[in-house]
NUTOR-282928 format. One record per residue (C-alpha): x, y, z; residue number from 0. Coordinates in Angstrom, 1 decimal. Layout:
BEGIN
+--------+--------+--------+-----+
:   east :  north :     up : num :
+--------+--------+--------+-----+
:      X :      Y :      Z : NUM :
...
+--------+--------+--------+-----+
//
This chain:
BEGIN
+--------+--------+--------+-----+
:   east :  north :     up : num :
+--------+--------+--------+-----+
:   81.1 :   36.9 :   78.3 :   0 :
:   80.3 :   40.1 :   80.5 :   1 :
:   83.6 :   39.6 :   82.1 :   2 :
:   85.7 :   39.2 :   79.4 :   3 :
:   84.1 :   42.3 :   77.6 :   4 :
:   85.0 :   44.2 :   80.8 :   5 :
:   88.3 :   42.9 :   80.9 :   6 :
:   88.7 :   43.9 :   77.1 :   7 :
:   87.8 :   47.3 :   77.9 :   8 :
:   90.0 :   47.6 :   81.0 :   9 :
:   93.1 :   46.4 :   79.0 :  10 :
:   92.3 :   48.8 :   75.8 :  11 :
:   91.9 :   51.7 :   78.8 :  12 :
:   95.5 :   50.7 :   80.1 :  13 :
:   96.9 :   50.4 :   76.8 :  14 :
:   95.8 :   53.8 :   76.0 :  15 :
:   97.2 :   55.3 :   79.4 :  16 :
:  100.8 :   53.5 :   78.4 :  17 :
:  100.5 :   54.8 :   74.7 :  18 :
:   99.9 :   58.5 :   76.0 :  19 :
:  102.8 :   58.2 :   78.6 :  20 :
:  105.1 :   57.1 :   75.6 :  21 :
:  104.3 :   60.0 :   73.7 :  22 :
:  104.6 :   62.7 :   76.3 :  23 :
:  108.0 :   60.9 :   77.4 :  24 :
:  109.1 :   61.0 :   73.8 :  25 :
:  108.3 :   64.7 :   73.2 :  26 :
:  109.9 :   65.5 :   76.7 :  27 :
:  113.0 :   63.7 :   76.0 :  28 :
:  113.4 :   65.3 :   72.8 :  29 :
:  113.4 :   68.9 :   74.9 :  30 :
:  115.4 :   67.5 :   77.2 :  31 :
:  119.0 :   69.4 :   77.3 :  32 :
:  117.7 :   71.8 :   74.5 :  33 :
:  118.6 :   75.3 :   74.9 :  34 :
:  116.1 :   78.1 :   73.5 :  35 :
:  114.1 :   81.5 :   74.2 :  36 :
:  111.6 :   81.9 :   76.7 :  37 :
:  108.6 :   84.2 :   75.9 :  38 :
:  106.8 :   86.0 :   78.7 :  39 :
:  103.4 :   87.5 :   77.7 :  40 :
:  102.0 :   90.7 :   79.4 :  41 :
:   98.4 :   90.9 :   78.3 :  42 :
:   95.6 :   92.7 :   79.7 :  43 :
:   95.2 :   95.1 :   82.7 :  44 :
:   98.4 :   95.2 :   85.1 :  45 :
:   97.9 :   94.4 :   88.8 :  46 :
:  100.3 :   94.1 :   91.6 :  47 :
:   98.7 :   90.6 :   92.5 :  48 :
:   98.4 :   87.2 :   90.6 :  49 :
:   97.7 :   86.9 :   86.8 :  50 :
:   93.9 :   86.2 :   86.5 :  51 :
:   91.8 :   85.3 :   83.2 :  52 :
:   87.9 :   86.2 :   83.6 :  53 :
:   85.1 :   86.5 :   81.1 :  54 :
:   85.5 :   90.3 :   80.7 :  55 :
:   88.9 :   90.9 :   81.2 :  56 :
:   92.7 :   89.3 :   81.5 :  57 :
:   94.9 :   90.7 :   84.1 :  58 :
:   98.5 :   90.3 :   84.3 :  59 :
:   99.6 :   90.3 :   88.2 :  60 :
:  103.2 :   91.5 :   88.7 :  61 :
:  103.8 :   88.6 :   91.6 :  62 :
:  103.1 :   86.0 :   89.1 :  63 :
:  105.4 :   87.7 :   86.5 :  64 :
:  108.4 :   88.0 :   89.2 :  65 :
:  107.8 :   84.5 :   90.2 :  66 :
:  108.2 :   83.5 :   86.3 :  67 :
:  111.1 :   85.4 :   85.8 :  68 :
:  112.8 :   84.2 :   89.0 :  69 :
:  112.1 :   80.7 :   88.1 :  70 :
:  113.6 :   81.2 :   84.4 :  71 :
:  116.8 :   83.1 :   85.4 :  72 :
:  117.6 :   80.0 :   87.5 :  73 :
:  117.0 :   77.7 :   84.2 :  74 :
:  120.3 :   77.3 :   82.4 :  75 :
:  118.6 :   76.3 :   79.2 :  76 :
:  117.1 :   79.5 :   78.5 :  77 :
:  119.5 :   81.9 :   76.9 :  78 :
:  117.1 :   85.0 :   76.0 :  79 :
:  114.0 :   86.5 :   76.9 :  80 :
:  111.3 :   87.8 :   74.3 :  81 :
:  108.7 :   89.9 :   76.4 :  82 :
:  105.1 :   90.2 :   74.2 :  83 :
:  103.1 :   93.2 :   75.6 :  84 :
:   99.7 :   93.7 :   74.7 :  85 :
:   98.4 :   95.8 :   77.6 :  86 :
:   96.9 :   99.4 :   77.8 :  87 :
:   98.5 :   99.8 :   81.3 :  88 :
:   96.9 :   99.5 :   84.7 :  89 :
:   98.3 :   99.9 :   88.3 :  90 :
:  101.3 :  102.0 :   88.4 :  91 :
:  103.0 :  100.1 :   91.3 :  92 :
:  102.4 :   96.7 :   89.0 :  93 :
:  104.1 :   98.5 :   86.1 :  94 :
:  107.2 :   99.4 :   88.3 :  95 :
:  107.3 :   95.9 :   89.8 :  96 :
:  107.2 :   94.2 :   86.1 :  97 :
:  109.7 :   96.9 :   85.2 :  98 :
:  112.0 :   95.9 :   88.0 :  99 :
:  111.7 :   92.4 :   87.6 : 100 :
:  112.8 :   92.4 :   84.0 : 101 :
:  115.7 :   94.6 :   84.9 : 102 :
:  116.9 :   92.4 :   87.3 : 103 :
:  116.5 :   89.1 :   85.4 : 104 :
:  119.0 :   90.9 :   83.0 : 105 :
:  121.3 :   92.0 :   85.9 : 106 :
:  121.1 :   88.5 :   87.2 : 107 :
:  121.9 :   86.5 :   84.0 : 108 :
:  123.3 :   88.9 :   81.5 : 109 :
:  120.8 :   87.2 :   78.9 : 110 :
:  119.4 :   89.6 :   76.1 : 111 :
:  115.7 :   90.7 :   76.7 : 112 :
:  114.0 :   92.0 :   73.8 : 113 :
:  110.2 :   93.3 :   74.0 : 114 :
:  107.6 :   92.9 :   71.3 : 115 :
:  104.4 :   94.9 :   70.9 : 116 :
:  101.1 :   93.8 :   69.8 : 117 :
:   97.9 :   95.8 :   69.2 : 118 :
:   98.5 :   98.3 :   72.6 : 119 :
:  101.4 :   98.9 :   74.4 : 120 :
:  100.4 :  102.1 :   76.1 : 121 :
:  101.3 :  103.9 :   79.3 : 122 :
:  102.0 :  100.9 :   81.8 : 123 :
:  102.1 :   98.6 :   78.9 : 124 :
:  105.2 :  101.0 :   77.5 : 125 :
:  106.8 :  101.4 :   80.9 : 126 :
:  107.2 :   97.6 :   81.0 : 127 :
:  108.5 :   97.4 :   77.6 : 128 :
:  111.4 :  100.0 :   78.5 : 129 :
:  113.2 :   97.3 :   80.7 : 130 :
:  114.0 :   95.7 :   77.6 : 131 :
:  117.4 :   95.9 :   75.6 : 132 :
:  115.5 :   96.4 :   72.3 : 133 :
:  111.9 :   97.0 :   71.4 : 134 :
:  109.8 :   96.0 :   68.2 : 135 :
:  106.6 :   97.6 :   67.6 : 136 :
:  104.3 :   97.0 :   64.6 : 137 :
:  103.7 :  100.1 :   62.5 : 138 :
:  100.2 :  100.8 :   64.0 : 139 :
:  100.7 :   99.5 :   67.3 : 140 :
:   99.2 :  102.0 :   70.0 : 141 :
:  101.7 :  103.0 :   72.2 : 142 :
:  103.4 :  106.0 :   74.3 : 143 :
:  100.7 :  107.8 :   76.6 : 144 :
:  103.3 :  108.6 :   79.3 : 145 :
:  101.2 :  110.1 :   81.9 : 146 :
:   99.1 :  109.4 :   84.9 : 147 :
:   95.5 :  110.1 :   85.5 : 148 :
:   93.3 :  110.1 :   88.4 : 149 :
:   89.6 :  110.1 :   87.8 : 150 :
:   86.7 :  110.0 :   90.6 : 151 :
:   82.6 :  110.3 :   90.0 : 152 :
:   80.8 :  112.8 :   92.4 : 153 :
:   77.1 :  111.3 :   92.9 : 154 :
:   76.3 :  113.8 :   95.5 : 155 :
:   73.5 :  115.3 :   93.6 : 156 :
:   72.4 :  111.9 :   92.4 : 157 :
:   72.2 :  110.7 :   95.7 : 158 :
:   70.4 :  113.7 :   97.0 : 159 :
:   67.7 :  113.3 :   94.3 : 160 :
:   67.3 :  109.5 :   95.4 : 161 :
:   67.0 :  110.8 :   99.0 : 162 :
:   70.1 :  109.3 :  100.1 : 163 :
:   72.4 :  111.4 :  102.5 : 164 :
:   76.0 :  109.7 :  103.1 : 165 :
:   77.3 :  110.1 :  106.6 : 166 :
:   81.4 :  110.1 :  106.7 : 167 :
:   83.5 :  110.1 :  109.8 : 168 :
:   87.2 :  110.5 :  109.5 : 169 :
:   90.6 :  111.0 :  111.3 : 170 :
:   92.7 :  113.0 :  109.1 : 171 :
:   91.8 :  116.0 :  106.9 : 172 :
:   92.5 :  114.1 :  103.5 : 173 :
:   91.3 :  110.7 :  104.5 : 174 :
:   88.2 :  110.9 :  102.1 : 175 :
:   90.0 :  112.6 :   99.3 : 176 :
:   88.5 :  111.6 :   96.1 : 177 :
:   85.0 :  110.5 :   97.6 : 178 :
:   81.9 :  109.8 :   95.5 : 179 :
:   79.8 :  111.6 :   98.0 : 180 :
:   81.2 :  115.3 :   97.8 : 181 :
:   83.2 :  117.7 :   95.5 : 182 :
:   87.0 :  118.0 :   96.1 : 183 :
:   88.3 :  120.9 :   97.9 : 184 :
:   91.1 :  123.1 :   96.4 : 185 :
:   93.5 :  121.9 :   98.7 : 186 :
:   92.4 :  118.1 :   98.1 : 187 :
:   93.0 :  119.1 :   94.1 : 188 :
:   96.6 :  120.7 :   94.8 : 189 :
:   97.6 :  117.5 :   97.1 : 190 :
:   96.3 :  115.0 :   94.5 : 191 :
:   98.1 :  116.8 :   91.7 : 192 :
:  101.3 :  116.8 :   93.4 : 193 :
:  101.0 :  113.1 :   93.8 : 194 :
:  100.4 :  112.7 :   90.0 : 195 :
:  103.4 :  115.0 :   89.4 : 196 :
:  105.6 :  112.6 :   91.3 : 197 :
:  104.4 :  109.5 :   89.9 : 198 :
:  104.7 :  111.1 :   86.5 : 199 :
:  108.3 :  112.1 :   87.2 : 200 :
:  108.9 :  108.5 :   88.3 : 201 :
:  107.6 :  107.3 :   84.9 : 202 :
:  109.5 :  109.8 :   82.9 : 203 :
:  112.9 :  108.8 :   84.9 : 204 :
:  112.5 :  105.2 :   84.3 : 205 :
:  111.6 :  105.6 :   80.5 : 206 :
:  114.8 :  107.5 :   80.1 : 207 :
:  116.9 :  105.1 :   82.0 : 208 :
:  115.7 :  102.0 :   80.1 : 209 :
:  115.8 :  103.8 :   76.6 : 210 :
:  119.2 :  105.6 :   77.4 : 211 :
:  117.8 :  109.1 :   76.2 : 212 :
:  118.1 :  112.6 :   77.8 : 213 :
:  115.2 :  113.1 :   80.3 : 214 :
:  114.3 :  116.1 :   78.6 : 215 :
:  113.8 :  114.3 :   75.6 : 216 :
:  111.4 :  111.8 :   77.2 : 217 :
:  109.5 :  115.0 :   79.0 : 218 :
:  108.9 :  116.6 :   75.8 : 219 :
:  106.7 :  113.6 :   74.6 : 220 :
:  105.3 :  112.9 :   78.2 : 221 :
:  102.3 :  114.6 :   77.9 : 222 :
:  100.1 :  111.5 :   78.0 : 223 :
:   99.6 :  111.3 :   73.8 : 224 :
:   99.1 :  108.2 :   72.3 : 225 :
:  101.6 :  107.2 :   69.3 : 226 :
:  101.7 :  104.7 :   66.7 : 227 :
:  104.6 :  102.4 :   66.4 : 228 :
:  105.8 :  104.0 :   63.5 : 229 :
:  105.7 :  107.5 :   65.3 : 230 :
:  107.3 :  106.1 :   68.2 : 231 :
:  110.4 :  104.8 :   66.4 : 232 :
:  111.0 :  108.1 :   64.9 : 233 :
:  110.9 :  109.8 :   68.2 : 234 :
:  113.6 :  107.0 :   69.8 : 235 :
:  110.7 :  105.3 :   72.0 : 236 :
:  111.2 :  102.0 :   70.0 : 237 :
:  114.2 :  100.6 :   67.9 : 238 :
:  112.5 :   98.4 :   65.3 : 239 :
:  109.3 :   98.0 :   63.5 : 240 :
:  108.6 :   94.2 :   63.3 : 241 :
:  106.3 :   91.5 :   64.8 : 242 :
:  106.8 :   89.0 :   67.3 : 243 :
:  108.4 :   86.4 :   65.1 : 244 :
:  111.0 :   89.1 :   64.1 : 245 :
:  111.7 :   89.8 :   68.2 : 246 :
:  112.1 :   85.8 :   68.5 : 247 :
:  114.7 :   85.5 :   65.4 : 248 :
:  116.5 :   88.4 :   66.8 : 249 :
:  116.7 :   87.0 :   70.3 : 250 :
:  117.9 :   83.6 :   68.6 : 251 :
:  120.5 :   85.4 :   66.5 : 252 :
:  121.9 :   87.4 :   69.3 : 253 :
:  122.7 :   84.3 :   71.3 : 254 :
:  123.9 :   82.3 :   68.5 : 255 :
:  120.9 :   79.8 :   68.4 : 256 :
:  119.5 :   77.9 :   65.1 : 257 :
:  115.9 :   78.8 :   63.9 : 258 :
:  114.9 :   75.4 :   65.0 : 259 :
:  115.7 :   76.5 :   68.9 : 260 :
:  112.5 :   75.8 :   70.8 : 261 :
:  110.3 :   78.9 :   72.6 : 262 :
:  109.0 :   78.3 :   76.1 : 263 :
:  105.9 :   80.5 :   76.9 : 264 :
:  106.3 :   81.7 :   80.6 : 265 :
:  102.9 :   81.2 :   82.2 : 266 :
:  101.1 :   80.3 :   85.5 : 267 :
:   99.6 :   77.1 :   86.5 : 268 :
:   95.9 :   77.2 :   85.5 : 269 :
:   93.2 :   75.0 :   87.1 : 270 :
:   91.2 :   72.5 :   85.0 : 271 :
:   88.3 :   74.8 :   84.4 : 272 :
:   90.3 :   77.6 :   82.9 : 273 :
:   92.4 :   75.2 :   81.0 : 274 :
:   89.4 :   73.9 :   79.4 : 275 :
:   87.3 :   77.2 :   78.9 : 276 :
:   90.0 :   79.7 :   79.0 : 277 :
:   88.5 :   81.5 :   81.7 : 278 :
:   87.5 :   81.3 :   85.4 : 279 :
:   83.6 :   80.8 :   84.5 : 280 :
:   82.6 :   81.7 :   88.2 : 281 :
:   84.4 :   85.1 :   87.8 : 282 :
:   83.2 :   87.7 :   85.6 : 283 :
:   85.6 :   90.1 :   86.9 : 284 :
:   89.1 :   89.5 :   88.6 : 285 :
:   89.6 :   89.6 :   92.1 : 286 :
:   91.9 :   92.6 :   92.1 : 287 :
:   88.9 :   94.8 :   90.4 : 288 :
:   86.5 :   93.8 :   93.1 : 289 :
:   88.8 :   94.0 :   96.2 : 290 :
:   90.9 :   96.9 :   95.2 : 291 :
:   88.7 :   99.2 :   93.0 : 292 :
:   90.8 :  102.2 :   93.4 : 293 :
:   93.9 :  100.8 :   91.7 : 294 :
:   92.4 :  100.2 :   88.3 : 295 :
:   90.6 :  102.4 :   85.9 : 296 :
:   88.5 :  100.4 :   83.4 : 297 :
:   86.3 :  103.2 :   82.1 : 298 :
:   85.9 :  102.6 :   78.2 : 299 :
:   86.5 :   99.1 :   78.8 : 300 :
:   83.1 :   98.3 :   80.4 : 301 :
:   81.5 :  101.5 :   80.0 : 302 :
:   81.8 :  102.1 :   83.5 : 303 :
:   83.9 :  104.3 :   85.8 : 304 :
:   86.0 :  103.5 :   88.7 : 305 :
:   88.0 :  105.9 :   90.8 : 306 :
:   91.6 :  105.3 :   89.8 : 307 :
:   95.2 :  105.9 :   89.7 : 308 :
:   96.9 :  104.2 :   86.6 : 309 :
:   99.1 :  104.9 :   83.6 : 310 :
:   96.4 :  105.9 :   81.1 : 311 :
:   96.2 :  103.8 :   78.3 : 312 :
:   94.1 :  102.9 :   75.3 : 313 :
:   91.4 :  101.7 :   77.6 : 314 :
:   90.7 :  105.1 :   78.1 : 315 :
:   90.0 :  105.9 :   74.1 : 316 :
:   87.9 :  103.0 :   73.4 : 317 :
+--------+--------+--------+-----+
//
């Protein structure tokens, strides 16, 4: 009797697996050979490494984005790309790398690329959008913020009150510029200001190139100011006011696809824990923030300050 019950359970289990396989095969067969639109989400802080999702913050990694775009460029079923951006910015290098990857996708494939902005597409987020052929923003989207910032915390007096005296050995006059343990010298301030100006000019140049605007027109609004989507449209920084769905419809229309054409989300492979819970439970912060603290500034996001060089975005306004 027990053996018969065990066989019945095993049979039900096998039948369940077969049924699931048949259903999966049915939907896979339905999409086989179809052409459609790829959607690339750019969400959270921008970093040069891999994309991550943790308890406190999401990170879009330029390395992951570049891989996904190369893979999509080789896929003949993808006829257009929609880039959905909901990011306050992040690493300057990451923004440049993603900008270049999107432009390379366009040049390699000749397919249209449309950007759609969510709540925030400021600073590095706006930089990324400028690689698209067309930009959609919501009227209340926070965008713009074309600027670069360096922030450092001077803990010298605090440590002195605690009886702690840091010691620094260096080879090179400017090696400890921005140290937590002392004030910056005038020469260091001038050095950092020149660095920021150079990166700022790169930002302005790429925005002008992507938006096909005169450099001087971009420079006139490249003072770090935040703009709404409606304000940005009046200045020529975005093309249309609309939603992600509007951008997808536009992409389908440009490549003569029907409204029923599928949209495939480009995303990295995730582990089982992240698939179930939506985050890496063991990691409250991304590896990039723990191992490369000088690349990101999250002041206001977490209520802490970290020395940083980044495209200043909405995270600094919260």
